[in-house]
C-alpha angles and dihedrals in degrees: 000000000000120000114236100215092177094058092044090049092053090052090048091050091049090048091048092050090047089059088048091241127150120222088251094052093049090047093053089048094057099033102251136114118267088242090063090053088051092050091048094048090049092045092234094129133029117237134220123257090244090054089050093051091052091047096054092042092051091045092048092227135128109260090231090064088061096041101042136046113237094259092049090048092048092047091047091052093051098042119096106261126216118252123247092265091052093047092051088055094049110099113258097006097106091049090047093051090049090050094048089047091050094047093050093047092049090050094052091048094051093043108033135053100253 
């Protein structure tokens, strides 16, 4: 599955504007340069998972709302989902789960008094 950075960038821009934030304000909130936000919103450059976590956290949105179009999100919610045993057996799922957990823990350690 190929990542559509242009579509994701448009959704990030829409979420930013809904929060009445400028690119400069969002950049400051997540610790990047405004040019990086511009590149993300235009889909010119891919972004790291850590930046993505900081983006959806700062924008106070569900990450699915940035990654999926509404129809895809609706379909994903109504489809039968695999159980934990099946997910563990799926190639890459365990590594993805560990990466997500590590990124969340790192964010908490950097932003909260733990």
